[in-house]
N, C-alpha and C positions, 0 to 999 in steps of 0.2 A: 672345295665344289669338284665334283666328279666329270671327267669329260667323256662323252661318247663319241664312235666313229661317224655314227650318222644318227638321223632323228628316230629311224626304227629301232635302234640299239636303246634308246632311253626309255624307261618305262615310264608311261602315262601318270598325269598328275592324281589320278583316283589312286592307281596303284601305290603311288608314293605315300599320299596320304593316309591309306590302309596301313601299310608299313609302318609308316612314324605312330600312327596312332596303336596298333600292336605292341611296339616296344614301349609306349607309354603306359600301357596298361599290365605290360609284364613288369615294369619298373613299380607301379603302385601295388601290384600284388605281394610284391618282394617287400617294400615297404611296409604293407600292413602284418606280413608274416614276421618283420622283426620288430614291430610295434606289439605284435602279441607275445613275443618271446619276451620282450623288457619288461612287458607286464608279468610275465609269469616270475620271472625273475624277483622283481620289487615285491610282488605279494609273498614269494617265500622268504625272503628277506626280512619282510615284516613280521610272518609269522614266527621265524625263529628269534628276532628280537622280543615280541611278546612274550613267547616260551622263556625266555631267558628272564626277563622281568620278573613273570610268575614265580618262577624258581628261587630269586633272590628275594623275593617278598614273602615267599613261605620258608626259605630259612631265616628269617630274621624274627 
């Protein structure tokens, strides 16, 4: 808990809520970015596996 010297130093409840929501929204944005990156890596891995499987079938 943060202590303030006087009540006038403490941010009002609305400001605290805005700050907290802003932090949540930034975190969600970061999570969505990492989700997209993970999905892109998974797709690339799947493409590589399919190409290898296709090449093995052609060689057989």
